[in-house]
C-alpha positions, 0 to 999 in steps of 0.5 A: 602216709608220708614217710618219717625219718629214723629217730636218729635222723629226727634228732638231727633235723633242722627245727622246721624238718623236725616239726614237719616230721612230727606233724605226720604224727600230730596235727599241727599244734605249735605249742606241742611241736616246740616242746617236743623240739626242745626235749630232743634227743629221743631214743624212739618215736614211742618215747616221743609220743609218750613225751607228748602225752606227758606234756599234754596231760601234765602242767607243761602247757597252759590251758590255752595251749592245751586247747590249741593242741586239741583244736589243731585236729580236724572236725570229724566229718568235716569237708574234705577240703583242708584235711591232711592226707592222714585225716582223709584216710582215717576218716574213710575218704579214699582221696579229696576227689571222692564224691560224697553220697547222700548217706555221707551228707546226712552223716556229715551234717549230723556230725557237724551239728554234734560238733558244734554242740560239743565245742559249745559244751566243752570249748574245744574240738571232739577228738576221737581215734576213728580207727578206720570206723565209718563216720556213722559209728562216731555219732553214738560216741560223741553223744555218749561222750557229751553226757558222760564226761565233764570238761576235765575228763573230756579233755583227758579223753581227747588227749589220750585219743590224740596219742592213740591216733599218733601211735597208729600213724607211726605204725602205718608210717613204719609198716610201709618201710618194711 
């Protein structure tokens, strides 16, 4: 994980550097990044993440902007090409050069099919806090969420998981400084 500046430094950064640092926690999502930039200063990164959650779950973003934030995340099991370094690690890849086993290909094909069904059903990407679980363990989760949740509940669940991802990335980034 790339390092992040102290919160004091983040508050002073240029808009470009601020957004670059924030994108270490969140996948690139311009509507969210702009709201976070406009709300500076922050007393801590946890306050920033809590504010991001409030923005995403509240009325600060339009429905289209919420979808843009959700759709900034990569698909689980997607091709490694184009994944951020954080997403590669979170999805269990060691590097972009790792070969993919036959089992991984089968799991990724199943996830691709389920991702498409999910997006057809809800209109946005499936976001889940993987937390280092193997991709095959995500298959029953996506299936269960497609039968258990309506669109609003699923959007809420995806945003909540997005914030768990950000907190996990923060923890990993700050552990490397200790």
